[in-house]
N, C-alpha and C positions, 0 to 999 in steps of 0.2 A: 244347965248341964252341958249344953253345946259349948259354952265358953270354957268350961272345965276340960272337956275333951280336946278342944282346940289348943288350950294352953298346955296340956300334957303332951300333945303331939309335937308342938313347937319346942318344948323343953327336951323331949327325946331326940329330936333332930339336931338341936344345938349340942347336946351331950355327945352324940355320935360324931359330929363334926370335930369337936374338941378332942375326942378320943383318937380319931384318925390322924389329926395333926400332931398329937403327942407321940404316936408310934415312931420308933427310930427308922430313919431312911436307910436303904442299903449303902454299904460303904463304897466310896468312890476309889478308883484305882490310884489316883494322884493325891488323895486326901484334900483337905481344905486349908492346910497350913504349909507355907513354903513359897518358893519363887519358881515359877514355870519359865524356863528359858526358851522352850520351843524345840527341844531335841526329843526325838522319839525314844522310848525306852527299849526299842528293838535295834540291835546292831546287825546290819547286813554286811557280811564280809565277802571277800572274793571266793569264787568256787574253789573246791579242794584241788582241782587239776586244771591245767590250761586246756581249753578246747583245741581239738585238732585243727590245724590250718586247712584251708580249702585246697583242693587238689587242682594243680595247674599242670597242664601238659608241658613236657620239656620243650624248649625252643628248638626250632629246626636247625639242623647242622649248617654251619656256614658253607657257602658255595665256593668251592675251589675249582677253577678251570683245570681241565686235564693238562698234564705237562706237555710241553711242546715236543712233538715228534714230527720230524720232516717226513714228507711223503716217501714211500718206498722207492719210487722211480727217480728220486733225486739223489745224487752222490756228492760227497764232500772230499773224497780221497782219490788220488790218482795212483794207480798201481803200475809201475814201470819196473819190470823184472827185478833188478837188484834194489830198487828204491820204492819207497811209498811216501808220497808227499801230500800235504793238504792243498786243496784247490782254493784259489782266491775267490772264485765265484762258483756256486754249485752248478752242476751240469747233470744231464740225464745219465743214468747208469748205462754203461756199455759204449758211450761215446769216446772218441779218441781224446787223449790229453798228453801232456808232457811234463816230466820232472827235470829240474836242473841237475846236471851232473857236477862232480867236483871240479872238473876241468873247464866248467862254464858252458858246456854244450847242453842240449836238451835230449832227453831219452824218451822216446814215445812209449805211451802206455794206454790203459783204458780206465775209465771212471768206475770205481766201486763204491759201495755204500759204506 
Protein backbone atom coordinates (compact mmCIF):
# COMPACT_ATOMS: atom_id res chain seq x y z
CA UNK A 1 0.00 0.00 0.00
CA UNK A 2 2.83 2.38 0.69
CA UNK A 3 4.23 1.78 -2.76
CA UNK A 4 0.87 2.53 -4.27
CA UNK A 5 0.48 5.80 -2.33
CA UNK A 6 3.98 6.80 -3.18
CA UNK A 7 3.46 6.00 -6.84
CA UNK A 8 0.22 8.00 -6.91
CA UNK A 9 1.91 10.98 -5.28
CA UNK A 10 4.77 10.95 -7.79
CA UNK A 11 2.31 10.61 -10.68
CA UNK A 12 0.31 13.57 -9.37
CA UNK A 13 3.46 15.70 -8.99
CA UNK A 14 4.59 14.84 -12.53
CA UNK A 15 1.16 15.68 -13.94
CA UNK A 16 1.15 19.04 -12.14
CA UNK A 17 4.59 19.84 -13.50
CA UNK A 18 3.54 18.98 -17.06
CA UNK A 19 0.33 21.00 -16.70
CA UNK A 20 2.26 24.04 -15.44
CA UNK A 21 4.71 23.79 -18.33
CA UNK A 22 1.87 23.47 -20.85
CA UNK A 23 0.19 26.71 -19.72
CA UNK A 24 0.82 29.59 -22.11
CA UNK A 25 3.32 32.20 -20.95
CA UNK A 26 2.34 35.89 -20.90
CA UNK A 27 3.03 37.66 -24.19
CA UNK A 28 6.30 39.53 -24.53
CA UNK A 29 6.25 43.10 -25.77
CA UNK A 30 8.70 42.41 -28.56
CA UNK A 31 7.46 38.98 -29.48
CA UNK A 32 9.80 36.16 -30.30
CA UNK A 33 10.01 36.61 -34.08
CA UNK A 34 11.92 39.39 -35.79
CA UNK A 35 15.21 41.21 -35.54
CA UNK A 36 16.02 43.45 -32.60
CA UNK A 37 18.17 46.36 -33.70
CA UNK A 38 18.60 47.95 -30.29
CA UNK A 39 16.35 50.96 -30.71
CA UNK A 40 13.96 51.80 -27.95
CA UNK A 41 10.27 51.78 -28.87
CA UNK A 42 9.90 55.16 -27.11
CA UNK A 43 10.88 58.32 -28.99
CA UNK A 44 11.97 61.18 -26.80
CA UNK A 45 11.64 64.47 -28.64
CA UNK A 46 12.66 68.02 -27.85
CA UNK A 47 10.56 69.94 -25.34
CA UNK A 48 7.58 71.84 -26.72
CA UNK A 49 9.22 75.20 -25.99
CA UNK A 50 12.74 76.44 -25.58
CA UNK A 51 13.64 77.01 -21.96
CA UNK A 52 14.17 80.62 -20.96
CA UNK A 53 17.82 81.71 -21.08
CA UNK A 54 19.56 82.44 -17.82
CA UNK A 55 19.44 86.03 -16.62
CA UNK A 56 22.64 87.94 -16.98
CA UNK A 57 23.07 91.45 -15.64
CA UNK A 58 23.79 93.99 -18.36
CA UNK A 59 27.43 94.97 -18.74
CA UNK A 60 28.52 98.15 -17.02
CA UNK A 61 28.55 101.22 -19.23
CA UNK A 62 31.91 102.05 -20.78
CA UNK A 63 33.92 104.66 -18.95
CA UNK A 64 34.14 107.95 -20.74
CA UNK A 65 36.37 110.55 -19.15
CA UNK A 66 34.69 113.91 -18.73
CA UNK A 67 35.33 116.32 -21.58
CA UNK A 68 38.29 118.58 -21.10
CA UNK A 69 37.34 121.86 -19.53
CA UNK A 70 40.12 124.30 -18.74
CA UNK A 71 40.21 125.66 -15.23
CA UNK A 72 38.09 128.81 -14.79
CA UNK A 73 41.08 130.94 -13.79
CA UNK A 74 42.89 130.35 -17.11
CA UNK A 75 42.01 132.44 -20.16
CA UNK A 76 42.59 131.84 -23.85
CA UNK A 77 41.36 135.17 -25.24
CA UNK A 78 42.73 138.71 -25.03
CA UNK A 79 40.13 141.48 -25.05
CA UNK A 80 41.55 144.77 -26.29
CA UNK A 81 38.63 147.21 -26.74
CA UNK A 82 38.09 147.13 -30.50
CA UNK A 83 39.74 143.71 -30.89
CA UNK A 84 39.48 140.26 -29.43
CA UNK A 85 42.28 137.86 -30.26
CA UNK A 86 43.36 134.36 -29.23
CA UNK A 87 46.37 133.99 -26.97
CA UNK A 88 49.34 131.92 -28.05
CA UNK A 89 49.79 130.67 -24.49
CA UNK A 90 47.00 130.57 -21.89
CA UNK A 91 47.29 133.11 -19.05
CA UNK A 92 45.44 133.88 -15.86
CA UNK A 93 42.16 135.77 -16.24
CA UNK A 94 42.62 139.51 -15.61
CA UNK A 95 46.33 139.64 -16.51
CA UNK A 96 47.47 142.16 -19.13
CA UNK A 97 47.85 141.07 -22.73
CA UNK A 98 48.08 142.66 -26.16
CA UNK A 99 46.44 142.17 -29.54
CA UNK A 100 48.13 143.13 -32.79
CA UNK A 101 46.50 146.02 -34.60
CA UNK A 102 46.12 146.32 -38.36
CA UNK A 103 48.95 148.89 -38.53
CA UNK A 104 51.33 146.36 -36.85
CA UNK A 105 51.24 147.92 -33.38
CA UNK A 106 50.03 146.26 -30.19
CA UNK A 107 46.81 147.23 -28.40
CA UNK A 108 46.83 146.53 -24.67
CA UNK A 109 44.00 144.50 -23.19
CA UNK A 110 43.14 141.98 -20.48
CA UNK A 111 42.79 138.21 -20.55
CA UNK A 112 39.23 136.92 -20.55
CA UNK A 113 37.93 133.44 -20.62
